[in-house]
VOPAGU-2260 file (C-alpha; in pm, 1 decimal, decimal comma):
REM VOPAGU-2260
SITE   aa  ch    i         X         Y         Z
SITE  MET   A    0   -8047,3  -11905,8  -21519,5
SITE  SER   A    1   -7730,0  -11908,1  -21723,5
SITE  GLU   A    2   -7719,3  -12088,6  -22054,7
SITE  PRO   A    3   -7541,5  -12425,6  -22026,8
SITE  ILE   A    4   -7211,3  -12454,6  -22210,2
SITE  PHE   A    5   -7345,5  -12759,8  -22396,4
SITE  VAL   A    6   -7686,2  -12756,3  -22566,9
SITE  ASP   A    7   -7831,8  -13099,0  -22652,1
SITE  LEU   A    8   -7930,5  -13105,4  -23019,8
SITE  SER   A    9   -8055,7  -13464,1  -23025,9
SITE  GLU   A   10   -8414,8  -13557,3  -22945,6
SITE  SER   A   11   -8314,7  -13868,6  -22750,7
SITE  LYS   A   12   -8061,0  -13959,3  -22486,9
SITE  PRO   A   13   -7694,8  -14017,0  -22578,1
SITE  ALA   A   14   -7641,7  -14320,4  -22797,8
SITE  GLU   A   15   -7465,6  -14609,1  -22622,7
SITE  ILE   A   16   -7234,0  -14846,7  -22808,9
SITE  GLU   A   17   -7050,8  -15146,3  -22667,4
SITE  SER   A   18   -6676,7  -15100,9  -22724,9
SITE  LEU   A   19   -6355,9  -15282,7  -22641,8
SITE  CYS   A   20   -6150,9  -15140,6  -22354,1
SITE  MET   A   21   -5792,4  -15094,0  -22474,0
SITE  LYS   A   22   -5658,2  -15132,3  -22118,4
SITE  CYS   A   23   -5810,7  -15458,8  -21992,5
SITE  GLU   A   24   -5954,4  -15584,3  -22324,2
SITE  GLN   A   25   -6300,3  -15627,9  -22172,6
SITE  MET   A   26   -6616,5  -15473,0  -22316,4
SITE  GLY   A   27   -6708,0  -15121,6  -22204,4
SITE  ILE   A   28   -6964,2  -14857,4  -22303,3
SITE  THR   A   29   -6912,9  -14559,9  -22537,7
SITE  ARG   A   30   -7173,0  -14281,6  -22516,5
SITE  ILE   A   31   -7213,3  -14043,1  -22811,5
SITE  LEU   A   32   -7398,7  -13710,4  -22798,6
SITE  LEU   A   33   -7449,5  -13441,8  -23064,0
SITE  SER   A   34   -7422,4  -13107,1  -22885,5
SITE  LYS   A   35   -7349,5  -12740,8  -22944,3
SITE  ILE   A   36   -7127,8  -12492,4  -22765,9
SITE  PRO   A   37   -7304,6  -12150,9  -22774,5
SITE  HIS   A   38   -7123,9  -11893,4  -22993,5
SITE  PHE   A   39   -6891,7  -12170,5  -23117,4
SITE  LYS   A   40   -7026,3  -12459,8  -23322,5
SITE  GLU   A   41   -7178,4  -12807,4  -23318,2
SITE  VAL   A   42   -6964,8  -13083,4  -23170,1
SITE  ILE   A   43   -6982,2  -13458,3  -23111,3
SITE  ILE   A   44   -6902,1  -13562,7  -22754,1
SITE  MET   A   45   -6787,2  -13921,2  -22700,5
SITE  ALA   A   46   -6720,0  -14072,1  -22358,1
SITE  PHE   A   47   -6594,6  -14425,1  -22288,4
SITE  GLU   A   48   -6613,0  -14603,5  -21952,7
SITE  CYS   A   49   -6506,2  -14957,7  -21862,6
SITE  PRO   A   50   -6693,7  -15112,3  -21565,6
SITE  HIS   A   51   -6425,6  -15381,5  -21526,6
SITE  CYS   A   52   -6107,5  -15176,8  -21474,8
SITE  GLY   A   53   -6252,4  -14828,6  -21429,9
SITE  PHE   A   54   -6070,6  -14682,9  -21734,0
SITE  ARG   A   55   -6232,4  -14368,6  -21872,9
SITE  ASN   A   56   -6171,4  -14158,5  -22182,2
SITE  ASN   A   57   -6349,0  -13871,5  -22359,4
SITE  GLU   A   58   -6318,0  -13714,2  -22700,8
SITE  LEU   A   59   -6453,6  -13408,4  -22878,9
SITE  GLN   A   60   -6501,2  -13398,2  -23256,3
SITE  SER   A   61   -6617,9  -13115,7  -23477,2
SITE  ALA   A   62   -6956,8  -13151,6  -23641,9
SITE  GLY   A   63   -6937,9  -12817,7  -23821,9
SITE  THR   A   64   -6755,6  -12678,0  -24124,1
SITE  PHE   A   65   -6398,3  -12559,5  -24168,1
SITE  ASN   A   66   -6313,4  -12189,4  -24166,3
SITE  GLU   A   67   -6201,5  -12030,1  -24491,6
SITE  ARG   A   68   -5844,9  -11998,2  -24357,7
SITE  GLY   A   69   -5627,5  -12163,7  -24097,8
SITE  HIS   A   70   -5489,8  -11978,5  -23797,6
SITE  THR   A   71   -5224,3  -11980,9  -23529,4
SITE  ILE   A   72   -5302,3  -11874,4  -23172,5
SITE  THR   A   73   -5012,6  -11764,9  -22951,6
SITE  LEU   A   74   -5114,3  -11772,1  -22584,4
SITE  SER   A   75   -4882,5  -11629,0  -22318,3
SITE  ILE   A   76   -4936,3  -11777,2  -21970,5
SITE  MET   A   77   -4823,3  -11516,6  -21717,0
SITE  SER   A   78   -4966,1  -11640,0  -21385,1
SITE  LYS   A   79   -5140,1  -11931,9  -21217,4
SITE  ASP   A   80   -5480,4  -11775,8  -21291,0
SITE  ASP   A   81   -5414,8  -11820,0  -21664,0
SITE  LEU   A   82   -5411,5  -12198,1  -21614,7
SITE  ASN   A   83   -5792,3  -12179,1  -21585,2
SITE  ARG   A   84   -5835,3  -12039,1  -21936,4
SITE  GLN   A   85   -6060,0  -12267,0  -22139,1
SITE  LEU   A   86   -5933,8  -12407,9  -22467,2
SITE  VAL   A   87   -6096,4  -12573,0  -22767,0
SITE  LYS   A   88   -5844,5  -12781,9  -22959,4
SITE  SER   A   89   -5977,1  -12927,0  -23284,4
SITE  ASP   A   90   -5882,1  -13263,6  -23434,5
SITE  TYR   A   91   -5640,3  -13094,4  -23675,2
SITE  CYS   A   92   -5463,4  -12864,6  -23429,8
SITE  SER   A   93   -5099,6  -12907,1  -23326,2
SITE  VAL   A   94   -4976,4  -12760,5  -22997,5
SITE  LYS   A   95   -4624,6  -12630,2  -22931,6
SITE  PHE   A   96   -4467,3  -12539,2  -22598,1
SITE  VAL   A   97   -4230,2  -12267,4  -22717,4
SITE  GLU   A   98   -3978,1  -12258,2  -22431,5
SITE  LEU   A   99   -3936,8  -12638,0  -22433,9
SITE  ASP   A  100   -3946,5  -12660,3  -22816,1
SITE  ILE   A  101   -4191,4  -12952,4  -22786,4
SITE  GLU   A  102   -4477,8  -12999,9  -23030,2
SITE  ILE   A  103   -4782,1  -13222,4  -22989,7
SITE  PRO   A  104   -4877,6  -13311,4  -23347,7
SITE  ALA   A  105   -5232,4  -13301,9  -23475,2
SITE  ASN   A  106   -5440,2  -13617,3  -23417,4
SITE  ASN   A  107   -5201,4  -13733,4  -23145,3
SITE  ARG   A  108   -5480,2  -13640,5  -22902,7
SITE  ARG   A  109   -5820,2  -13587,3  -23059,2
SITE  GLY   A  110   -6034,3  -13276,2  -23022,0
SITE  LEU   A  111   -6047,7  -13146,0  -22667,5
SITE  LEU   A  112   -6247,2  -12900,3  -22461,1
SITE  THR   A  113   -6017,0  -12840,2  -22166,0
SITE  THR   A  114   -5815,7  -12578,9  -21976,5
SITE  VAL   A  115   -5450,2  -12479,2  -22003,8
SITE  GLU   A  116   -5378,1  -12681,3  -21689,8
SITE  GLY   A  117   -5559,5  -12980,7  -21838,1
SITE  LEU   A  118   -5356,6  -12954,1  -22157,1
SITE  VAL   A  119   -5029,1  -12947,2  -21961,1
SITE  SER   A  120   -5142,5  -13243,7  -21750,5
SITE  ASN   A  121   -5228,3  -13442,0  -22065,0
SITE  ALA   A  122   -4880,9  -13370,8  -22204,4
SITE  ILE   A  123   -4719,2  -13486,8  -21877,9
SITE  ASP   A  124   -4927,3  -13807,0  -21878,6
SITE  ASP   A  125   -4828,5  -13881,6  -22241,3
SITE  LEU   A  126   -4458,0  -13828,8  -22170,3
SITE  SER   A  127   -4471,2  -14035,9  -21850,8
SITE  ALA   A  128   -4642,6  -14332,5  -22016,7
SITE  GLY   A  129   -4327,6  -14486,5  -22165,7
SITE  GLN   A  130   -4074,1  -14381,7  -21902,5
SITE  PRO   A  131   -4027,5  -14725,2  -21736,2
SITE  ILE   A  132   -3932,4  -14877,7  -22072,5
SITE  ARG   A  133   -3704,3  -14587,5  -22162,9
SITE  LYS   A  134   -3521,8  -14617,6  -21830,2
SITE  ALA   A  135   -3434,7  -14976,4  -21912,8
SITE  THR   A  136   -3348,1  -14926,3  -22279,4
SITE  ASP   A  137   -3209,4  -14570,4  -22310,6
SITE  GLU   A  138   -3133,9  -14392,9  -21983,8
SITE  ALA   A  139   -3012,6  -14075,2  -22157,6
SITE  VAL   A  140   -3351,7  -14024,9  -22324,1
SITE  TYR   A  141   -3521,4  -14113,2  -21995,1
SITE  ASN   A  142   -3327,4  -13842,9  -21807,8
SITE  LYS   A  143   -3398,5  -13584,3  -22077,3
SITE  ILE   A  144   -3773,5  -13651,7  -22066,8
SITE  GLU   A  145   -3766,6  -13641,1  -21685,0
SITE  GLU   A  146   -3624,4  -13288,7  -21710,9
SITE  ILE   A  147   -3906,5  -13190,2  -21946,4
SITE  ILE   A  148   -4169,5  -13339,6  -21714,8
SITE  ALA   A  149   -4017,4  -13154,9  -21417,5
SITE  LYS   A  150   -4027,3  -12829,2  -21616,8
SITE  MET   A  151   -4392,7  -12885,1  -21710,6
SITE  ASN   A  152   -4478,1  -12941,9  -21345,3
SITE  THR   A  153   -4336,8  -12596,2  -21270,5
SITE  TYR   A  154   -4577,4  -12460,2  -21534,1
SITE  LYS   A  155   -4865,0  -12594,6  -21322,5
SITE  GLU   A  156   -4728,5  -12393,8  -21028,7
SITE  GLY   A  157   -4749,8  -12065,3  -21219,8
SITE  GLU   A  158   -4418,4  -12030,1  -21405,5
SITE  PRO   A  159   -4468,9  -11822,4  -21724,2
SITE  PHE   A  160   -4462,7  -12003,0  -22059,5
SITE  THR   A  161   -4601,7  -11974,0  -22413,3
SITE  ILE   A  162   -4825,3  -12208,6  -22613,0
SITE  VAL   A  163   -4879,8  -12188,6  -22989,6
SITE  PHE   A  164   -5182,1  -12358,0  -23149,2
SITE  ASP   A  165   -5155,8  -12416,8  -23525,2
SITE  ASP   A  166   -5491,1  -12520,0  -23670,7
SITE  PRO   A  167   -5535,6  -12532,8  -24050,7
SITE  SER   A  168   -5911,7  -12584,7  -23999,9
SITE  GLY   A  169   -5938,9  -12256,1  -23805,6
SITE  ASN   A  170   -6161,6  -12416,0  -23541,2
SITE  SER   A  171   -5950,7  -12388,5  -23225,3
SITE  TYR   A  172   -6005,0  -12121,7  -22960,1
SITE  ALA   A  173   -5842,3  -11980,6  -22647,8
SITE  GLU   A  174   -6051,8  -11797,7  -22388,8
SITE  ASN   A  175   -6026,5  -11419,7  -22400,8
SITE  LYS   A  176   -6052,3  -11286,0  -22045,7
SITE  CYS   A  177   -6056,3  -10920,7  -22153,5
SITE  LEU   A  178   -6368,2  -10923,5  -22371,8
SITE  PRO   A  179   -6490,8  -10706,6  -22531,8
SITE  ALA   A  180   -6136,6  -10565,0  -22552,0
SITE  GLN   A  181   -5845,8  -10745,0  -22716,6
SITE  ASP   A  182   -5655,8  -10978,8  -22485,0
SITE  PRO   A  183   -5286,0  -10873,0  -22480,2
SITE  GLN   A  184   -5184,6  -11231,8  -22399,1
SITE  ILE   A  185   -5348,6  -11377,8  -22713,7
SITE  LYS   A  186   -5223,2  -11319,3  -23066,9
SITE  VAL   A  187   -5415,8  -11468,5  -23360,0
SITE  ARG   A  188   -5274,8  -11486,8  -23712,4
SITE  TRP   A  189   -5484,0  -11612,4  -24005,1
SITE  TYR   A  190   -5321,8  -11772,3  -24309,8
SITE  VAL   A  191   -5412,9  -11935,6  -24640,8
SITE  ARG   A  192   -5386,4  -12313,1  -24626,6
SITE  THR   A  193   -5120,1  -12488,7  -24831,8
SITE  PRO   A  194   -5211,0  -12775,1  -25070,8
SITE  GLU   A  195   -5067,4  -13017,4  -24813,0
SITE  GLN   A  196   -5293,0  -12877,3  -24542,0
SITE  GLN   A  197   -5591,8  -12893,0  -24776,3
SITE  GLU   A  198   -5517,3  -13260,9  -24832,3
SITE  PHE   A  199   -5471,5  -13315,6  -24457,4
SITE  LEU   A  200   -5822,3  -13175,7  -24399,2
SITE  GLY   A  201   -5964,3  -13397,8  -24672,2
SITE  LEU   A  202   -6040,3  -13103,6  -24902,0
SITE  GLN   A  203   -5786,2  -13179,2  -25172,8
SITE  ALA   A  204   -5933,3  -13354,0  -25474,9
SITE  ASP   A  205   -5796,0  -13704,5  -25528,0
SITE  SER   A  206   -5730,4  -13685,6  -25898,5
SITE  ASN   A  207   -5448,9  -13679,4  -26150,2
SITE  GLN   A  208   -5569,0  -13337,1  -26255,0
SITE  THR   A  209   -5451,0  -13038,1  -26056,8
SITE  SER   A  210   -5707,0  -12816,6  -25885,9
SITE  ALA   A  211   -5651,5  -12541,4  -26140,9
SITE  GLU   A  212   -5706,0  -12784,2  -26431,1
SITE  GLN   A  213   -6028,8  -12912,5  -26278,9
SITE  ALA   A  214   -6152,6  -12560,3  -26215,4
SITE  ALA   A  215   -6067,2  -12449,4  -26569,2
SITE  GLU   A  216   -6247,5  -12749,3  -26716,2
SITE  GLN   A  217   -6553,9  -12676,7  -26503,7
SITE  ILE   A  218   -6560,5  -12312,0  -26615,2
SITE  LEU   A  219   -6529,5  -12406,5  -26981,4
SITE  GLN   A  220   -6825,4  -12643,7  -26951,3
SITE  HIS   A  221   -7049,3  -12385,1  -26785,6
SITE  HIS   A  222   -6911,0  -12073,4  -26951,3
SITE  THR   A  223   -7162,1  -11799,1  -27034,8
SITE  PRO   A  224   -7023,1  -11568,6  -27305,6
SITE  THR   A  225   -7240,3  -11275,1  -27197,2
SITE  VAL   A  226   -7033,4  -11221,5  -26882,6
SITE  SER   A  227   -6697,4  -11184,9  -27055,7
SITE  GLU   A  228   -6845,7  -10987,2  -27342,5
SITE  MET   A  229   -6961,7  -10706,7  -27110,5
SITE  VAL   A  230   -6704,1  -10434,1  -27173,6
SITE  ASN   A  231   -6682,9  -10065,3  -27085,9
SITE  GLU   A  232   -6606,5   -9775,1  -27317,5
SITE  LYS   A  233   -6232,9   -9856,8  -27299,0
SITE  GLY   A  234   -6289,3  -10212,7  -27415,8
SITE  VAL   A  235   -6203,1  -10359,9  -27074,1
SITE  PRO   A  236   -6438,5  -10637,2  -26954,0
SITE  GLU   A  237   -6678,8  -10512,6  -26685,2
SITE  ILE   A  238   -6673,3  -10850,8  -26514,4
SITE  MET   A  239   -6385,8  -11094,9  -26550,8
SITE  SER   A  240   -6429,5  -11456,9  -26451,1
SITE  PHE   A  241   -6149,2  -11700,0  -26370,5
SITE  PRO   A  242   -6140,0  -12057,9  -26237,0
SITE  ALA   A  243   -6085,5  -12125,8  -25868,4
SITE  ASN   A  244   -6169,8  -12380,9  -25600,8
SITE  CYS   A  245   -6435,8  -12345,4  -25333,6
SITE  PRO   A  246   -6267,6  -12282,7  -24994,2
SITE  SER   A  247   -6548,3  -12478,7  -24825,4
SITE  CYS   A  248   -6583,0  -12800,2  -25030,0
SITE  ASN   A  249   -6287,0  -12754,7  -25270,7
SITE  ALA   A  250   -6509,7  -12816,3  -25575,8
SITE  PRO   A  251   -6423,0  -12623,8  -25893,7
SITE  CYS   A  252   -6608,5  -12291,8  -25913,2
SITE  SER   A  253   -6569,4  -11947,9  -26066,8
SITE  THR   A  254   -6462,0  -11619,1  -25910,8
SITE  ASN   A  255   -6594,6  -11300,3  -26070,2
SITE  MET   A  256   -6381,0  -10988,1  -26053,5
SITE  HIS   A  257   -6466,4  -10626,3  -26124,3
SITE  VAL   A  258   -6228,5  -10329,4  -26120,3
SITE  MET   A  259   -6382,1   -9998,1  -26017,1
SITE  GLU   A  260   -6248,3   -9655,3  -25930,7
SITE  ILE   A  261   -6352,1   -9479,1  -25609,9
SITE  PRO   A  262   -6358,3   -9099,2  -25658,3
SITE  HIS   A  263   -6079,9   -8912,7  -25475,9
SITE  PHE   A  264   -5917,1   -9244,1  -25379,9
SITE  LYS   A  265   -5787,2   -9520,9  -25606,7
SITE  GLU   A  266   -5885,2   -9828,2  -25801,8
SITE  VAL   A  267   -6019,7  -10129,3  -25610,2
SITE  VAL   A  268   -6088,5  -10487,6  -25712,2
SITE  ILE   A  269   -6417,8  -10647,5  -25606,1
SITE  MET   A  270   -6416,8  -11028,8  -25611,0
SITE  ALA   A  271   -6714,6  -11258,8  -25555,9
SITE  THR   A  272   -6718,1  -11638,3  -25537,1
SITE  ASN   A  273   -7029,3  -11854,7  -25571,0
SITE  CYS   A  274   -7009,9  -12234,6  -25545,4
SITE  GLU   A  275   -7287,5  -12426,6  -25719,3
SITE  GLN   A  276   -7195,7  -12748,2  -25539,5
SITE  CYS   A  277   -7235,0  -12648,4  -25171,7
SITE  GLY   A  278   -7391,3  -12300,6  -25198,6
SITE  TYR   A  279   -7091,3  -12119,3  -25048,1
SITE  LYS   A  280   -7080,3  -11745,7  -25122,3
SITE  SER   A  281   -6821,7  -11482,5  -25038,3
SITE  ASN   A  282   -6711,2  -11139,8  -25152,5
SITE  GLU   A  283   -6399,8  -10940,0  -25087,6
SITE  VAL   A  284   -6252,4  -10604,1  -25177,4
SITE  LYS   A  285   -5881,4  -10551,1  -25247,6
SITE  ALA   A  286   -5704,4  -10226,2  -25324,0
SITE  GLY   A  287   -5521,3  -10194,0  -25653,3
SITE  GLY   A  288   -5204,6  -10007,2  -25739,4
SITE  ALA   A  289   -4868,4   -9981,7  -25568,0
SITE  ILE   A  290   -4798,3  -10011,9  -25194,6
SITE  SER   A  291   -4804,7   -9671,0  -25027,5
SITE  GLU   A  292   -4487,9   -9545,1  -24863,7
SITE  LYS   A  293   -4673,0   -9445,1  -24547,1
SITE  GLY   A  294   -4962,3   -9571,1  -24339,6
SITE  LYS   A  295   -5284,9   -9375,8  -24299,4
SITE  ARG   A  296   -5505,4   -9314,1  -23995,1
SITE  ILE   A  297   -5854,2   -9171,6  -24056,6
SITE  THR   A  298   -6047,7   -9030,1  -23760,7
SITE  LEU   A  299   -6419,0   -8956,2  -23802,3
SITE  LYS   A  300   -6636,9   -8789,4  -23538,8
SITE  ILE   A  301   -6983,1   -8944,4  -23575,2
SITE  THR   A  302   -7219,7   -8669,2  -23462,6
SITE  ASP   A  303   -7511,2   -8714,4  -23701,9
SITE  PRO   A  304   -7706,0   -9016,6  -23838,0
SITE  ASP   A  305   -7595,6   -8913,3  -24187,5
SITE  ASP   A  306   -7239,2   -9005,9  -24090,5
SITE  LEU   A  307   -7350,3   -9370,7  -24069,5
SITE  SER   A  308   -7436,7   -9359,4  -24441,5
SITE  ARG   A  309   -7080,8   -9276,5  -24547,4
SITE  ASP   A  310   -6919,8   -9530,6  -24777,4
SITE  ILE   A  311   -6624,9   -9711,5  -24622,9
SITE  LEU   A  312   -6366,6   -9937,6  -24780,2
SITE  LYS   A  313   -6201,7  -10150,2  -24514,0
SITE  SER   A  314   -5903,8  -10339,6  -24649,8
SITE  GLU   A  315   -5782,2  -10671,8  -24507,5
SITE  THR   A  316   -5485,5  -10492,8  -24344,1
SITE  CYS   A  317   -5700,7  -10232,2  -24172,4
SITE  GLY   A  318   -5767,1  -10204,6  -23800,0
SITE  LEU   A  319   -6075,3  -10029,2  -23664,3
SITE  SER   A  320   -6165,1   -9890,4  -23321,9
SITE  ILE   A  321   -6429,6   -9687,6  -23137,4
SITE  PRO   A  322   -6282,9   -9587,9  -22797,4
SITE  GLU   A  323   -6619,0   -9479,9  -22649,2
SITE  VAL   A  324   -6755,7   -9837,3  -22663,4
SITE  ASN   A  325   -6419,4  -10019,1  -22620,2
SITE  LEU   A  326   -6433,5  -10164,1  -22972,7
SITE  GLU   A  327   -6099,8  -10262,4  -23124,3
SITE  LEU   A  328   -6063,2  -10477,0  -23436,9
SITE  THR   A  329   -5721,7  -10609,6  -23524,7
SITE  PRO   A  330   -5604,7  -10608,8  -23889,8
SITE  GLY   A  331   -5746,8  -10903,2  -24082,4
SITE  THR   A  332   -6079,3  -10916,2  -23897,9
SITE  LEU   A  333   -6372,3  -10952,9  -24144,4
SITE  GLY   A  334   -6129,4  -10932,5  -24439,5
SITE  GLY   A  335   -6190,2  -10664,0  -24702,5
SITE  ARG   A  336   -6530,6  -10492,5  -24703,7
SITE  PHE   A  337   -6689,7  -10216,9  -24914,1
SITE  THR   A  338   -7006,3  -10102,4  -24738,6
SITE  THR   A  339   -7135,5   -9815,2  -24523,4
SITE  VAL   A  340   -7029,7   -9728,5  -24168,6
SITE  GLU   A  341   -7363,5   -9859,3  -24041,9
SITE  GLY   A  342   -7330,8  -10181,9  -24242,4
SITE  LEU   A  343   -6977,4  -10243,5  -24119,8
SITE  LEU   A  344   -7068,9  -10193,2  -23753,1
SITE  LYS   A  345   -7364,4  -10431,5  -23787,4
SITE  GLN   A  346   -7138,5  -10691,8  -23951,0
SITE  VAL   A  347   -6898,1  -10657,8  -23659,1
SITE  HIS   A  348   -7187,4  -10696,2  -23413,5
SITE  ASN   A  349   -7321,1  -11009,0  -23583,6
SITE  GLU   A  350   -6974,7  -11162,4  -23608,2
SITE  LEU   A  351   -6904,2  -11108,1  -23238,4
SITE  LEU   A  352   -7249,9  -11230,1  -23138,9
SITE  GLU   A  353   -7209,3  -11558,0  -23328,3
SITE  ARG   A  354   -6842,7  -11638,3  -23282,2
SITE  ALA   A  355   -6727,8  -11524,2  -22938,0
SITE  PRO   A  356   -6703,4  -11841,2  -22725,4
SITE  PHE   A  357   -6690,0  -11889,6  -22348,6
SITE  ILE   A  358   -6912,9  -11591,5  -22266,5
SITE  GLN   A  359   -7240,6  -11775,6  -22216,6
SITE  GLY   A  360   -7293,7  -12083,7  -22006,8
SITE  ASP   A  361   -7125,8  -12223,6  -21700,0
SITE  SER   A  362   -6780,7  -12102,1  -21800,4
SITE  GLY   A  363   -6876,3  -11732,0  -21792,1
SITE  THR   A  364   -6910,6  -11528,3  -21476,7
SITE  GLU   A  365   -7208,1  -11298,8  -21423,1
SITE  GLU   A  366   -6977,2  -10998,9  -21438,8
SITE  SER   A  367   -6830,9  -11101,9  -21775,0
SITE  LYS   A  368   -7177,9  -11176,2  -21917,1
SITE  GLN   A  369   -7309,0  -10835,2  -21812,4
SITE  ARG   A  370   -6999,9  -10659,3  -21947,7
SITE  TRP   A  371   -7028,6  -10845,4  -22280,5
SITE  SER   A  372   -7402,8  -10776,0  -22309,4
SITE  LYS   A  373   -7350,2  -10405,9  -22238,4
SITE  PHE   A  374   -7072,9  -10390,2  -22500,0
SITE  LEU   A  375   -7294,6  -10547,5  -22770,2
SITE  ASP   A  376   -7586,1  -10317,6  -22678,1
SITE  ASN   A  377   -7361,1  -10010,6  -22706,8
SITE  LEU   A  378   -7222,1  -10129,6  -23040,0
SITE  ILE   A  379   -7563,8  -10180,2  -23197,3
SITE  ALA   A  380   -7674,8   -9845,3  -23050,4
SITE  VAL   A  381   -7389,0   -9674,9  -23236,5
SITE  ALA   A  382   -7481,3   -9858,9  -23558,1
SITE  GLU   A  383   -7843,5   -9743,4  -23527,0
SITE  GLY   A  384   -7749,4   -9382,9  -23444,8
SITE  LYS   A  385   -7879,1   -9395,8  -23086,4
SITE  LEU   A  386   -7540,7   -9340,2  -22920,7
SITE  MET   A  387   -7360,3   -9022,6  -23027,5
SITE  PRO   A  388   -7115,0   -8863,3  -23049,8
SITE  VAL   A  389   -6848,1   -9130,6  -23093,3
SITE  THR   A  390   -6510,7   -9145,2  -23267,5
SITE  LEU   A  391   -6438,6   -9395,5  -23544,9
SITE  ILE   A  392   -6067,3   -9459,3  -23606,9
SITE  VAL   A  393   -5961,4   -9642,9  -23923,9
SITE  ASP   A  394   -5592,0   -9734,4  -23915,6
SITE  ASP   A  395   -5439,9   -9893,4  -24226,5
SITE  PRO   A  396   -5060,5   -9933,7  -24249,3
SITE  LEU   A  397   -5087,0   -9979,3  -24629,3
SITE  SER   A  398   -5320,8   -9680,5  -24685,8
SITE  ASN   A  399   -5565,0   -9904,5  -24871,5
SITE  SER   A  400   -5874,5   -9804,1  -24674,8
SITE  TYR   A  401   -6115,2   -9525,1  -24760,5
SITE  LEU   A  402   -6385,7   -9328,2  -24578,9
SITE  GLN   A  403   -6617,9   -9108,7  -24783,1
SITE  ASN   A  404   -6572,7   -8732,4  -24758,7
SITE  LEU   A  405   -6919,9   -8577,9  -24779,0
SITE  TYR   A  406   -6768,7   -8236,4  -24856,9
SITE  ALA   A  407   -6528,5   -8350,7  -25131,8
SITE  PRO   A  408   -6322,4   -8199,9  -25284,6
SITE  ASP   A  409   -6321,0   -7963,7  -24982,4
SITE  PRO   A  410   -6191,6   -8082,8  -24643,9
SITE  ASP   A  411   -6441,3   -8261,5  -24417,9
SITE  PRO   A  412   -6473,5   -8078,7  -24080,0
SITE  GLU   A  413   -6568,5   -8403,6  -23903,1
SITE  MET   A  414   -6283,2   -8610,0  -24046,2
SITE  SER   A  415   -5905,5   -8589,6  -24007,9
SITE  ILE   A  416   -5647,4   -8788,7  -24204,6
SITE  GLU   A  417   -5298,8   -8854,3  -24068,9
SITE  GLU   A  418   -5011,7   -9019,8  -24251,1
SITE  TYR   A  419   -4736,7   -9192,4  -24052,8
SITE  GLU   A  420   -4419,7   -9391,5  -24102,7
SITE  ARG   A  421   -4459,5   -9765,5  -24056,7
SITE  SER   A  422   -4243,6   -9932,4  -23791,3
SITE  TRP   A  423   -4002,3  -10214,3  -23872,4
SITE  GLU   A  424   -4228,5  -10463,0  -23691,0
SITE  VAL   A  425   -4531,0  -10363,1  -23900,9
SITE  ASN   A  426   -4329,4  -10393,7  -24224,4
SITE  GLU   A  427   -4210,0  -10736,1  -24107,9
SITE  ASP   A  428   -4568,9  -10854,5  -24048,5
SITE  LEU   A  429   -4667,7  -10727,1  -24393,7
SITE  GLY   A  430   -4369,8  -10898,3  -24558,8
SITE  LEU   A  431   -4225,6  -10570,3  -24685,5
SITE  ASN   A  432   -3881,7  -10607,8  -24527,2
SITE  ASP   A  433   -3803,8  -10905,8  -24750,2
SITE  MET   A  434   -3906,7  -10736,5  -25075,1
SITE  LYS   A  435   -3613,8  -10668,1  -25307,9
SITE  LEU   A  436   -3690,7  -10393,3  -25559,0
SITE  GLU   A  437   -3340,4  -10337,9  -25701,9
SITE  ASN   A  438   -3103,9  -10582,8  -25872,3
SITE  TYR   A  439   -3348,6  -10863,7  -25806,6
SITE  ASN   A  440   -3220,4  -11054,8  -26110,9
SITE  ALA   A  441   -2876,1  -11075,8  -25957,7
């Protein structure tokens, strides 16, 4: 039997609360259930029903934590089949219909588990609600909204359109119908939340002190001189500590930084954050030095278990692929990592196993479940050295990624390195087209 899309986490039946019906003003029943969507997160499902007028309403709220960063999801609807794609829209997610230039702000409609067609229908219902009044008070606005409603109805018939989800909490999802491969109709971009978005999520401290001032004060109170006094032979501190804020609970914490040099490559910066308040831990690796003029593509033929022990530095701008098992990671996935090839592949496996929604349960077909299971089995087989030979391709447009050469300083017969010119689109995504290096004081 397939795993249900909702797993009941409570020991008892859904809680029932008597609530006022906003339509007939009689008393109805609200049922609340703590549940979990496999490979997604815990959620709170609330359903209201009025026995007097028959009005019904349902709502989905997150019971989990926020992601470290926010994200935007651009979903291109190309045919009528795409209307069946499942969507998870969090409480903090805004939705924009690009062609109509219409945006549904966050909290206008609470968290939803629906389909693209359901989302369009909800938008039509919201726009239609006030039309009788608009027709009497402002006919020009009424006619304009009627045109928008008519256009949205054509979307339900299969006309192509584009939806953009902007979620600072990072907890919204659109169904990928091409798993385990990347869906060409879905583009995900992660970003660092602004102070305004932090405050919108309830993470911004309500104080006259700025976040940096609070963090600095916290570090001074708990400062341990032994950390900053650890210096190398050049007199540079081995570990440098500076104040920051926890990306999970926003409490003041410290971030430790260490600069190290990788032989035959360049300097890298290793940063680790540990929050004493909520227990959050993270580490990240960033490349130091100037931006390279060209991108770099490293191709490694994994033919021996020893190849899995090679050190690998994967920067946050690096993409990774293994064509033999249909693995393709877009730049930004997993952030920066300094580990081994085996460790990186196992991290990818665990991340996909825990976070890929809509594969298990009623929403997934038997074919998609079998394809996904086979993909994960092949991936872990590569990581454990049971599936060889395979080709690992590391593609970094900023040349900030590194794969250990076991024959250094001689060329590695199993590894090839190719430098290439970045395209204008890649430079635009990296923000390089807007950089002014000459006469910038003018």
